[in-house]
N, C-alpha and C positions, 0 to 999 in steps of 0.2 A: 295726121295732125288733127286736133280738135277743131270744130267749126267755131265761127264767131259767137261769142256769148259775153254776158256781163262778167267783169272782173272784180272780185271782191277781196281776194287774198285768203290765206289760211288763218287759223286762229292766232290772235295777237298775244295771248297770255301763256303760250307754251314755252316758258323761259328755260326749261331744262333741255330743250332740243336745239340742235344746230339747224339754222335756216339757210337754205340755198335758193337763190333767186336767179333765174336765167331769162334774159331779155334780148331779143334781136329779131332780124328778119325771119319769117317763117320758112322752114325748110325741113326736109326729112332727116332723121338720124339724131336729132338733138336729145330727145328723151332717152333713147337707147344709150347714147354716149355718157350722159350724166348719171343715169341710174346704174349703169354698168360700173362706173368709177366708184360709186358709193358701195356697191357690192364688193368690189375688190378691196376696199378699205375696211370692210367688216361693219359698215354702218347699216342700221335697220331703218327703213323708211316708215315713218308713222303717219304721214299725211302728205298728199300731193294734189296740186290743182294746176290745171293748164287752161289757157285761153288764147285766142287770136283776135285781134281787132286791127282793121286797116293794114293787114299784112304784117303786123308786129306780133310776135309770139312771146308769151310769158309762161314760165313754169315756176311755181314756188313749192318747195317741199320741206318738210320737217323730218329730221333724221336723228335717231338715238345713236350717238357716238360714244356713249359710256362716260360722259364728262360729269354727270350729275352725281350728287350724294357721295362724293369722294371715291367713286369707282375708278378702277384702272381704265384709262381710255382704250378703246378698241382700235384707235388709229392715231397717228401722229398729226397734230393740228397743222403744222406748217406744210408737211408733205401733202396732206389732204387738200389744203387751200391751193398749194402750188399746182397740183395735178388738175384741179377743177379750173383754175385760171388758164392753164395750158390748153385744156380741152375747149374752153371758151374761145381762145384765140384760133384754134384749128377750125372751129365751127363758125367763126365770125359773129359771136354773140357775147354779151356781157354777163359774167357770172359773179355774183356777190355771195360771200360766205360770212355768216354771223354766228359765232360760237356763243354758248351760254356765258354770261358775264361780260361779254364784249360789247353789248348794245349800249351805245352812248346816246342818251335822249336829249340831245341838243335840238333846239327849235329854230325853224325858219318861218317868218311871217311874210306872206305875199300880199301886196296891196296895189290899189290903183289910185283913187283920189279921196275916198272917204276915210276919216281918221278915227271914228268912234271905236271901232273894234280893235284897231292897232293900239290906241291909248289904253283901252281896258286890259289888253294882254300885257302890255309893258308895265302897267300898274299892279297887275295881279301877282300874288305870291304863288307861283307855280313851282312844281317839283323839278324843273329843268330850266336852264337858261335860254332866253331868246338870243341866239348868236348872230343872227343876220336878218335884215329886212330887205326884201327884194320887190321892186315895183316895175310896172310897165310904163310908168311916167315918173317924173321926179318930184311930184307935188308933195309927197310926205317925207322927203329927205330931211327936212328941218325937224320933224317929229322924232325920227330915229336918232338924229344927232342930239336932240334934247335929252334923250335917255342914254346916250353914249353907246348906241348900237350901230354897227356898220350898215350902210345903206348902198344898194346898187340899183341903178336904173338899167334894165335890160330891154327896154322897148325902143322901137324906132319912132320916127316922127308921128306915125299913126297909132302908136301904142302896141304894135305887134311885137310880142316878146321873142327874144332869142333863147330858145329852150336848151340849146347846147350850153350856152353860158349859164343858164339856170342850173342845169345838172352839175356843171363844174363847181358852182358856188355851193350847192348842197353838199357836194363831196368835200370841198375845201374846208367847210365849217363843221364837218362831222355831224350833219343834220340827220336826226332820226324821225322827227315829227314835223310835218309841214302844215301850217295853219293858213287858210285862205280868209283873210280879213277884208271881205268885200273886194276880192280880186276879180275884176270883171273880164276875165278871159277863161276860155275853156282849155284845160290842160290836155295835151296829146297823150296817146297811149305810151309814148316813149317815157314820159314822166310818171304817169299813173301806174304803169306796170312796175316801175322800179321802186315805188313807195306804196305798194298796195297795202291797205289797212293802216296806213300811216299818214294819210292826207285827210284833213278835216275842213269842211266848208260850212259856212253859215248862209242860209238862204232865207229871204224875207217872205216866207209863207209857211203854212202848216202842210208840208209835203205829206202825201203826194199831190195835194192841190196846188195849182198855179206854178208849175215848174217853168224854168226859162226866164227870159228877160221881163222886166216891168211887172214883177209879181204883185206889188201893191196896187198898181193900176188894174191888173186883172181882178184883184179882189174887189175893188170899188165897182168895176163894171159888172161883176157877177152879183153885186148886192149882198155880200155875205154879212152876217151879224157877228161872227167871231173870226178874227184873223190871227196871225202869229208868225213865228219864225222857227226854223229848224236847223240844228247843227247835225251834219251827217258825214260819214266817210265818203270819199270821192271814188267813183268808179268811172269806167269809160262810157257809161250811160248818164247823160246829163240829169243831175238832180234826182237820181234814183238810187243813190247809195244807201247803205244801212243807216237808220236813224239813231242818233245818240241822245240828243236832248231836244225838247220843244218848249216854247213859251207862247202863251196865248193871251189875247186881250179882246175885249168887246169893241165893236165898231159903232160909234155913235151915229144917230140919224144924220143923213145928208153929209157924211164924212167925205172929205176930199183925199186925193192921193197924199197931199202934204200932211193931212191929219194922221193918216196911217203911218207915214214915215216917222212923225214925231213920237208916236206911241211905240212903234216897232223898233227903231234904231237902238234905244237902250237895251231892249230885250235881245237884239242881235248880239250885242257885246256880251251880255250875261250868258246867253246860251253857248257862245263859242268858248268863253272861259270855262264854263262848267264841263263842256265836252273835252277840252284839253286836260282838265284836272282828272276826269274819269279815265281817259286814255293813259295819262302818265302814272296814275295810281295802279294801273293793271287791272282795273275793274271792268274792262270791256273785252268781250270775246266775239270775234267776227269769223263766221264760218258759213260757207255756201250761201252767201247773200243775206244772212240775218245777223243781228247783233244782240247780245245780252249785256246789260249794264248792271253790275252788282255794286255792293258797297252802299254809299250814301244815296238815299233815294232822291235827294234834291237834284241829282244829275238829270233825271228825266221828268222833273216836276213841271206842271203847267203853272205859269204865273197868273195871278189874278189880274183884273182890269184896273 
């Protein structure tokens, strides 16, 4: 099995390929069993990536099953899916199969207490519906209800989320893209691995500067003259995922943390919406830890001060 490493997922724009994702406790025999089944069904593996973090294994592969361009499929879809699911049960891992044309780009927004990014997303004209809002507190339930979107609080009294419940909700609402709208919790590998290349976070700094908590305070204490925000894909390495969009602003003399928040929060919302649009438009390609953003150049633009 591979050693622990950053998880980024395979390319996000290979819509002609069947995507197979395997997640579960690390053990021997997973790769051989899954790739062997693909060979038996006549599928050709175009790309494969594996990683392990905290004992959780993920493998994502893209396979040419002959479904594109009107070709005669080399395998029966239902038999292919059933065999892979059966293998997953035998191996005690979760196997997800997404065929071309079956990818439903419903959105889930994860929140804590700040509402500016959530409101911006719900107000935006996105190419996919926001189907559910999930919080680790119930502070923003009224905002979701205002927009007619179901809300679920999955946090306990201290805000610790129930990630099994989260995964159930993402499955129930057919979610393909997860947006972290100032969600103040770190997602575990169990979640990140299942949605590799499909989780976008907004962070209040110009990454890679000032990762982690209290980014605006870190910027003030460092005495920076330019600060900003970053929307990026989420990986199992905190605030180190491939960057999608950034927005910058000048820091006035003697600025306080509150001054930076007032300048930065509108840009947080703007950057997250732009990143969501780029992803939904198919203008992003994530491979081996790097991201290319094509199409409208405003996706990656730096805002003025």
